[in-house]
N, C-alpha and C positions, 0 to 999 in steps of 0.2 A: 711838277714840283713835289718833292718827297716830303710827306708828313706822316706822323705816326698817330695811331688811335689807341684808345683804351683796350680794344680787342687785341691789338698787337702786344701790349704789355701782358695781357692775360696768358699769352702763349708760354710765358716763363713759369706758369704754374702747372703745365702739363707734366704728369709724373714720370713717364717712361723716357728713357734715353732716345730711342729711335723716333718716337712720336714728337718729342720736343725738338730734336735736331732737325727733323724734316720740316717742321713748322717754321723754325728759324731760317732754314735755307730757302723755303718757299715764300715766306711773307716778310721777314725782317731784312735779310741780306739784300734783296733787290732794292728795297728802299734805302738801305745804307749805301749801296753802290751809286744810286742816283744822287743821293745827298752828297756823297764824296765828290762826284763829278762837278756838282755845283759849288762846293766849298773850296776845293783844292787851290784854284787860282787866287781867289781873294785872300785865303789864308797865307799863301806863299808871299803875297804882297805885304801883308801885315807882319809876317815873320821876318821879312827881309832876306829870305833865301828860298830856293826852290824846295817845295814839299811834294811828296808823292803819297797818294792815297792807297791804303791797304785795308781790305775788309777781313776781319778775323775768320780763320778757317776752322779752328778747333780741331786740327788734324790729329792731334795725339789723344784726343778724348775717345773713350770707347765704353765707359760705364756711367759716370756721373754726368747728367745733362748740365750744360752751362747755365749759370744764373744770370748771365748777361752776355752780350755780344757787342761789337763795336766796329767803327771805322777809325783807323789811325792815320795821322798825317805827319810824316817825318821826313828827314833829309836823305834817307836811304832808299834808293830805287828798288833794291832787291829785298828789303825787309825793314821792319821798324823797331824791333826790340833792342838793338844795340845802341840806340840813340834815344834821347828824350823825344817825346812826341805829343802832339795835340790829338784829341780824340773826341768822338761822339759815341757814347755807349748807350745801350738800351737794356733796361731790366724791368722787372715787374713793378718797380717803384716809379719809373719815369725815364726821362732822357737826361743823360749826364754829359754836358760839355766838360772836358777834363784836360789836364796835362799830366803826363806819366813819365817816370824814369824807372824802368824795370831793373831787376838785379843784374841783367846782362850788361847794363851800362857801366858797371864797375870797371870793366876792361878798357872802355873808351875814355872815361873822364869823370866818373861820378864823384870822387872826393873833391876835385876842383869845382864841379858843379855845386856841390854842397857849400863850399867856401864862398862862391859867388852869391848864392842865394842867402847865405847867412849875413853877408855884408849889406844886402838890400832889404830883406824881410818886408815885402810889399804888404800894405794894409788892405786886405781884400776880404770879402765874405766867401768862405769856402767850407768844404767838408773834406776830411781825409778819408779816402777809400782804402788806404793801406790796411790790410787784415780785416776788411769788411766781411761780415758773416751773412749778409743778405737776409737777416731776420726782420729788419725794419729799415726804413729809409735812412740814409746817412744824415746825421745832424750837422747843419751848417752853423758856422760861428765866425766871428771876426778873427782874422789871423793876427793875433797879438803875439808877444814874445813867447808866451807859454806854448801856444800852438806851434810856432816855428821851432822852438826847442825840441818838441816831441818829433816833429817831421824830420828835422835835420839829424837827430839822433838815429832814427831808423834809416835815413838815407846814407849815413856813413857806415852802416854795417855792411859787410860784404854780401850778405844774403838779403839786404833790405832794398828799399827803393822809395819812390815818391809817387803818390796817386792822389791828386787834388781834383775836386769836382764840385758841381752844383747839381741839383735835381730839379728838372722842369716837368710840368705836366704835359701830356701829349699835345694839348691845344696851343702850346707856345713853341712848337718845334719847326716852324717853317724856316727855310734856310737863312732868311734875313735876320730873324730873331736869334738863331743859333750863332750866326756870325758875330752879332753884338755881344752875346753871352761869352763867346770865346775870346773877346778882347782882353779880359783880365788874364786868361790863361796864356795868351800870346805873350803878355808881359813876362810871366814866369818862364815860359819857354825861351824867350830871348835871353833872360838872365842865365838859365841853365846852359844855353849854347854859347855864351860869351859874346852875344851880339848887342848887349846893352852897354 
């Protein structure tokens, strides 16, 4: 069973690119792969469509070490960035169950996704990680109309997107708890995908 520790989170404070990337590949990615294997089938059932697990590769990075890394669960077998996806990210602040729509989703359906989300505006406790600077843990709040107005504005920009999450301490990251935490994000995912 994949679980994370405080020592895992501290790897994101390693200063050098090579040292941090090696630590992520050696210690974080194996746990994310194991977690992805455990979560992909139950998440597919909750989402109502087949999902495929992808662990971030950070392939284009060569200078700045990543502030987080993740497993993504999306409908694309060959990749995840063109579609909205569910995710479990790890940073120095904790573990982040999330739902994401990257700028690449503009070509597939993002304006329509924003319209569907605008019509529903689910009342959830969330943080927006869009433009997060990793200086402090993202602040969670009730997703009221002001919250959704801000998120939807960014989502409708061609270079924008959506990144909603919560932050959990490492002690609450067993697969069963993460699956429960992801329930709210599955709701948003289903709205974005037009499955609700």
